[in-house]
C-alpha positions in Angstrom: 112.6 180.8 119.4 115.7 179.5 120.7 119.5 179.1 120.2 120.3 175.6 121.2 123.9 173.9 121.0 124.2 171.8 117.6 122.5 168.2 118.5 125.5 166.8 116.3 128.1 168.2 118.3 129.8 166.8 121.6 127.1 168.2 124.1 128.2 168.4 127.9 127.6 170.1 131.1 129.6 173.2 132.7 131.1 173.2 136.1 127.9 174.6 137.5 125.7 171.8 135.8 124.2 174.0 133.2 124.5 173.1 129.5 128.1 174.1 128.0 127.2 176.8 125.3 130.7 177.8 124.6 132.2 174.5 124.1 130.1 173.7 121.2 128.5 175.4 118.2 125.0 176.8 118.7 122.2 177.3 115.9 118.7 178.1 115.7 116.7 175.2 117.1 115.3 173.1 114.3 112.0 172.5 115.8 111.6 176.6 116.1 112.4 176.6 112.5 108.9 175.2 111.8 107.5 177.8 113.8 109.0 180.7 112.1 108.1 179.0 108.9 104.2 179.0 110.1 104.6 182.5 111.2 105.7 183.6 107.8 103.2 181.7 106.2 100.3 183.4 108.3 101.8 186.7 107.4 101.7 186.3 103.8 98.0 185.2 104.1 97.2 188.2 106.2 98.0 191.6 104.4 99.7 194.0 106.9 100.8 191.3 109.2 104.5 191.4 110.4 106.6 188.6 111.9 108.8 189.7 114.8 111.2 186.8 116.4 111.8 186.7 119.7 114.8 185.1 121.9 116.3 184.7 125.1 120.1 183.9 125.4 123.7 184.9 125.2 125.4 187.2 122.5 125.9 184.4 120.2 121.8 183.8 120.1 121.8 186.8 117.5 123.0 184.0 114.8 119.6 182.3 115.5 117.9 185.7 115.1 119.6 186.4 111.8 118.7 182.9 110.3 114.9 183.7 111.1 115.3 187.3 109.6 117.0 185.9 106.7 114.0 183.5 106.2 111.8 186.5 106.0 110.8 187.7 109.7 110.5 191.8 109.8 112.2 192.6 113.0 113.7 190.6 116.0 113.8 191.0 119.7 116.8 189.8 121.9 116.7 189.5 125.7 120.3 189.1 126.8 121.4 189.5 130.5 124.5 187.9 132.4 121.9 186.9 135.4 119.8 184.7 133.0 122.3 182.2 133.1 121.1 179.1 134.5 117.2 179.9 134.0 115.0 177.2 133.9 111.7 176.7 131.7 109.6 178.5 134.5 112.1 181.4 134.8 112.2 181.6 130.9 108.5 181.8 130.7 108.6 184.7 132.7 111.2 186.9 130.7 109.3 186.1 127.5 105.9 187.1 128.8 107.4 190.2 129.8 109.1 191.0 126.7 105.8 190.0 125.0 103.9 192.5 126.7 106.6 195.3 126.3 106.6 194.6 122.3 102.8 193.7 121.7 101.7 190.6 120.0 98.5 189.3 118.4 99.6 185.5 118.1 102.7 183.6 119.6 104.1 180.8 117.7 106.6 178.5 119.1 108.1 175.0 118.2 106.8 172.0 119.9 109.9 171.7 122.3 113.5 172.8 122.3 116.2 170.4 121.2 118.4 171.0 124.3 116.0 170.9 127.1 113.3 168.9 125.4 110.7 170.1 128.1 107.7 171.1 125.8 105.9 172.8 128.3 107.0 176.6 127.5 104.0 177.4 125.1 101.6 176.3 128.1 103.5 178.2 130.6 103.6 181.4 128.5 99.8 181.2 127.7 99.0 181.1 131.5 101.3 184.0 132.4 100.0 186.2 129.4 96.3 185.1 130.3 95.2 184.1 126.8 94.4 180.6 124.9 96.9 178.1 124.2 96.5 176.1 121.0 99.3 173.5 121.0 100.9 171.0 119.1 99.3 171.7 115.7 100.5 170.1 112.4 98.2 172.8 110.5 97.7 176.4 111.5 95.8 179.2 110.1 94.3 182.7 110.8 91.1 184.3 109.6 88.8 186.9 111.0 90.7 187.3 114.5 90.9 183.4 115.0 93.6 180.9 115.0 92.5 177.4 114.0 94.7 174.2 113.6 94.6 170.5 113.5 96.1 168.2 116.3 96.9 164.5 115.5 97.3 162.3 118.3 97.7 158.5 118.3 93.9 157.8 118.5 92.2 160.7 117.1 92.7 164.1 114.8 91.3 167.1 116.9 90.3 170.7 115.0 90.8 173.3 117.6 90.5 177.0 117.6 90.8 180.2 119.8 90.1 183.8 119.5 93.1 186.4 119.2 95.6 186.9 121.1 96.6 183.4 121.8 99.9 181.3 122.1 100.4 178.2 119.5 102.9 175.7 119.0 103.5 173.6 116.0 105.0 170.2 115.4 107.6 169.0 112.7 104.7 167.5 110.5 103.6 171.5 110.0 105.5 172.0 106.9 109.1 172.3 106.1 110.9 175.5 106.7 112.3 177.3 103.8 115.8 177.9 103.2 117.0 181.7 103.4 117.7 183.1 99.9 120.9 185.2 99.1 118.6 188.1 99.1 117.0 187.3 102.3 120.4 186.9 104.1 121.5 190.4 102.7 118.2 191.9 103.6 118.7 190.6 107.3 121.6 192.6 108.1 119.5 195.7 107.8 116.5 194.6 109.8 116.2 195.9 113.3 117.2 193.7 116.3 116.0 195.4 119.5 118.1 194.4 122.7 116.4 194.2 126.3 117.7 193.2 129.7 116.0 192.4 132.8 115.9 196.0 134.0 114.1 196.8 130.8 111.7 193.8 131.5 111.5 195.1 135.2 112.5 191.5 136.5 115.0 191.2 139.3 117.9 189.2 139.1 117.1 186.8 141.9 113.7 185.7 140.2 115.4 183.9 137.5 119.0 182.4 136.9 120.3 179.6 138.8 119.2 181.1 142.2 115.6 181.7 140.9 115.4 178.1 139.2 112.5 175.8 140.2 114.9 173.1 139.2 118.3 172.0 139.4 120.9 169.5 138.2 122.5 167.9 141.3 124.9 165.6 139.5 126.2 164.9 136.0 128.3 161.8 134.7 129.8 160.8 131.4 128.0 157.9 129.7 129.7 154.9 130.2 131.6 153.7 127.1 129.8 151.1 125.1 130.7 147.4 126.1 130.9 144.5 123.7 127.5 142.5 123.1 126.9 138.9 124.1 127.0 136.5 121.3 124.9 133.6 121.2 126.4 130.8 118.8 123.6 128.5 117.7 125.0 125.0 118.2 121.5 123.6 118.6 120.7 125.3 121.9 120.7 128.8 120.7 116.9 129.7 121.0 117.3 128.3 124.8 120.4 130.7 125.2 118.6 133.5 123.8 115.4 133.1 126.0 117.8 132.8 129.0 119.5 135.9 128.4 116.3 137.9 127.8 114.9 136.3 131.1 118.0 137.4 133.0 117.6 141.2 131.7 113.9 140.9 132.5 113.0 141.4 129.1 110.5 138.7 129.2 
């Protein structure tokens, strides 16, 4: 799960062309809330299962972990290191894979994409690094007898897919509304364990991640231009022709 800038805030870039995470409030990515919800449902349906939430992010990312813990997760793992700043999705997948190998896992569940980067490829990258099957973009998911099963809805067809555990899964925003933390859950979250890890703990060199190790880079940024007044077509008998000419000039027709 990911700690992201609030999409309703004034999001912008920092001087080094990375996302400004200090000038705007952050929160648990809404799309990752669906992943947390499905993890909790699977744990409830499988006696003895537990849910660990994992994030890579700055100090404030603990707020996102606490949100997931208050929803019902059992414990959390926070990977935090100054050298991670500027890491792209390739580097993030490497960090997460090392963290998962260290903590151990049966099933990894994530959202369909982050609400800041919107790449949508991290689950696939993670599965490749871990050497396990990926069952992605599911609107339904369940686990039984060591097998994860799900439904993937496409534009032209619906697929029923499954894979043997261990595996990586991602769920869509159609998988089920995330629960609200109760007061009891919020209080209980304060006592749940949060393990902190850095790059040294994971055996990752600083130059493998961060801005220096990123496979992608933002070369330049510019503020969105102010919205200009639209073109008004007054219909005095020639409105249709004027509208058609305008659309043709804009290459819409």
